C-alpha positions, 0 to 999 in steps of 0.5 A: 447224701454222701460226704467223703464216700460215707452216707449221711442222712440229709436230716442229720446234715440239715440239723448240724448246719442249723445248730452251727448257725444257732451257736454262732448267732448266740455269740453275737447275741450274748455279746450284744446283751452283755455290752448293751448301752445307750447306742442300743446294741454294742459289739466288742471291738474284737478283729477275731470275733467272728473267728471266736464265735466259729471256734465256740460253735465247733467246740459245742458241736463236737461236744454234742457229737460225743454225746451222741446227739447226732446219732440217735433218731429224733424221737425224743422229748424235750426232757431227753433232749435237756438231759443230753444237752447239759453234759454236752455243754458242760464238756464244751465249757471245760474245753472253752475255758481251758483254751482261753486259760492257755491263750488269754489274749483270745478270751472274750471275757467270762461275763460274755461266755456265761450269757453266751452259754445261756443263750445257746442252750435255750436256742438249741433246746428250741431248735431240737424240739422243733425238729423233734415235732416235725419228724414226729408229725411226718412233715419230713418224710420220703415216699418210697415204692418197692419192686418185689414182694418177696423175702428181700422186699420184706427185709428192706421195708422192715428196715425202712419202718425201723427209722434206724437212720433218721429217715421217716419213710412212707411206703407206697406199696409193693409191686409183684414180679411174675412167679414171685412168692409174696411175703409182705401184706397182700393188701399193700401189694400193687397190680402189676398190670399198671406200669411202674411209672403209673404207680409212682405218679399215683402214689407220688413216691420219689424213689423205687427200691428194686428188691427182686428175689430173682431177676431172670430174664423175662421177670425183671422190667428193665425198660420200665425201671429205665423209663422211671429213671428217665422221668427223674425218679431215683431207682435204688438197688437193694444192696444199695439201700441196705448200704445207705440206711444200715451202713452194711454191704449184704453178703447174700446179695453181693456179686463179685463184679460189684466188688471189682466194677463198684466205687469205693475200696480205696487202698491207695498209697496215699490213703495208707500213708496218712493213715499211718501218720495219723496212727502213730501220732494218735498212739503216742497221744492216747498212751499219754492220756490213758496211761493212769487208767492202764495203770489202775486196770493192771492193779485191779486185775493183779488183786482179783486174779494175780498174774499175768496182767496182759495176755498175748494171742495170735490174730490174723492181720492184713493179707492173712499175715498173723501177729501176736495181739496184746491185751489186758487179761479179762478171762481166767488163767485156765480159760482155754486149758485143754480145749479148743478155742471158743467164742466169748458170750455175754455172760461167759463164766470164764470172764472175771469180774474186773474183765467184765468191767473193762470189756463193757468200757474197751479198756481191755483193748488199750494195750493194742496201742503197742500193736499200732506202733509196730504197724501190725494194726491201725486204730480204726479197722476190722477186729482182728480174729484168731486163726482157728475162727478165721478158717471156719468163717472162711469156709462158711461166710462168702467174702470173709477174706475181703475184710483182711485187705486192710489192717485190723483196728482197735476199734471199728464200725462193727465194734461200736455198732454190734455186740461181741461176736459169739457165733457164725451169725454174729460174724456174718452181721459184723463182716457186713459192717467191715465190708462197708468200712472197707468200701467206703474208708476215709478219715471222715469215717474214721473220725465218726467211728472214734466218736462213737467209740468215745460214746461206748467208753464214756457212756457204757454203751458197750456190750 
C-alpha cells in the first residue's frame, strides 16, 4: 500500500492497526479489572476515557516504532519479541507518567495504569507470536511470476526471496523471452509456448513482474501483458518492484521519460514552506535537548586531540550551490594534509577514538543544526557531498545531480539504511535511496526516517 506516496507493506500496516485496537482494548480491560465489583464489570465514569485509551495506544505504538518493531521482518521468536517489547513499554511508561504529572486531571490512576500495562504487554506478546507463526508457516504469501530470466529477473527474484520488506513471496517461475540469456535455474523456467495468462492461471499467481533485459519490438509480449491486466492480474515493472520492495530507484533501468512523466517529485512551494517551518521549530527543540551531549562531546574531543573542536568543510547543496557544513571533528588535524580528499572507510586510521564513537552514534552530525537554522540544510534529505567527489560522481553515475534538486539533510533514507560511503559503488547505492526520497518525499516519510535515525542513535545501529 502507498500512504502519502510511501510504500508500506500490507502486513506491517495490518499488524500496526491490530495492535492499536489491542492497546485500546487493554485500557478498558485493565480498568474493568481494577473496578471489579458486585455489578460485575464497572468502568470509571470519565468522559474522556476513550480519548485516554487512544492516547495510551498512540504512546505505546510510538515507543514500539522507536525500537524498530515495525521495521524488522517477522522471523523472530517469542524471546526476541519479549526482549524488544520490554524497553518499548518502559519508554512508553515514562512518557505516560510524565504526561499525567503535567496534567493530573487526565490521570486515570496508578492502579489502573499498572494493570493496563500488564494486560497490554501480555496481549501484544500473544499477537506478535501469532503473526510470527502465521508468517513463518507461509500462511500469508504472494505468488509472483517473472517475465524474463536474465540478470534483471535474477536480481528481482533475489530481492523477493530475501524478504527484506516483510513480504513472503512464492515464485511461480520465469517466462523466457526470445533470444534472452538465462541466468536463473533452468528448472524454474516455464515454456514460452504457452500464453502468459495460462501460466498465471496454472500457478495461481496474482502478480507478474516484468523484468526483461531487452524490450526491443518483437521480443516483448505487450499484447499478452495487456490481456493479463484486463483479467485482473497485477502487472509491475522491475523499476517499480525495486522501488516498492527496497525503497530504491534503480539507476541502471531509469529512463529520463520516467522522471519527467512519472508521479512524485513534489517540489511545490507549500511543501517547501511547511518543511522550512518544521526545520526551524525542530532545530530549536533538538538544540535544547542535545546541548549537554554536544558539550560532553566537545570536551572529549579537546582532551584527546586538542582544538579545533569543530571543522568546516565545503559541501554541495540545493541546485549545486556550495556552503560550509559544520561538524564535530572526528579525524586527526592532519587527516588530509598535502593530499587530495579521500573517502572515509570503516576502519580509517585517520579517525580518532572519540571520532569512532560519535560517528557510530551520529553525534558528529549535531552541529549541522546551525546549517539547518540558516537554511543551507534540512533535517531530512540527501547527505551533502564535497565538490571534489560530486564532480567525479557526476561523470560516473547517471542522474546523480537529481539529488541536488532538494536541500541536503542531517539525516536521510540513505544514511539510515546504508553505511558511510567509501567508494563510487557505495555512492551509487546511496543515490538510489536518495532518488526514492526525492520522488516520494513527504512529511510522513520524514517522520519515518527520523524514527529510524533515533534507532541508529539509541540502539547503536550506525555504521
